[in-house]
C-alpha angles and dihedrals in degrees: 000000000000121000123219132190121220123203113197146149132211146183105232101200097105097037133084090228131281103295122090113258136177114254095002133094112242135172093244092048094050093049093045090051096051100039092048089053094050095045092039093227133090110269126192117197127209115206132204090248145313125294116192130237112302094007116132134216124209088180125022134162129205136162138209138185125228133173100225125062115252104228101180107040097167089054090052089050090052093050092048093052092051093054105031124095112284093248095057121079126186113207101181147343120208136171115253138180115289086239093059114111120189093210108032096041093055111114097189143357128209126206133186127203116204126207129179122201099204130060107264119161090197092065097046095105095041107038139032118242120228123191092207140044111243125211100269094188092056091047090053090050087054089049090062089058090063090068090065094065143055103182108081099172089133089067098040126106109254116254091005092147095236115157092218136011092208116124134162113224113206101177137012126166144147122221130187121211113178106301096346133087123203123192116197124192132177127189142153089252141351134220124229109284091357100130094047091048092049092050092049090052094046089052088057087056089049092053091048092242088127133017133223093269089052090052091052091049091051090059093046094051090065088210123127092209090063094062129075127269119282114256121235119285096233094084097050122102131177100220107173146012122193124205 
């Protein structure tokens, strides 16, 4: 069997996440359907990780195995893009070592969360709308607290089945550009719903609902009910994966 890497991007609004599901349209399911049809053999794709319903990916990596050599990879990319759902784009396909694994070989992942501070119907699927301007400086002070911890149970989806809630966060920062806020976070791994829960809690800091000591205590309680509500999925983007 030969192993191939796929680099792709997608707008997640119309999908029930990455992972294959019965009776639901997913990114994995759509790609497997089309590539199996083109290659005339059943193909199973392994992704770098799950993204939830309505979450987007500017950069995503997956791999698949196939018995026959793919001689014209650019042609396969072109054929896939002609048939695939309009919100999925394949950038490249390349042959890799049979030992390569798109999920387990990843060293880090980076996410962005996008917020707009003015009502704009054209951003509704790609950014979350806030009616207020939070204190960005205080939120960045809270971001620095994240680096002191590795157990993020307080921001993990309950009963997710994860073997461990330990993560190493390498970078976390808010930036304001005109009437938009972008939160960027990079870690070796992420828990289900973790980024959206962190953003929701940081926004409580930004609204002065909780202070920095409260934020630290929320992490230390290791209790999801202590943290803030998760923000909507529409503003979340997977932007990079490092191998």
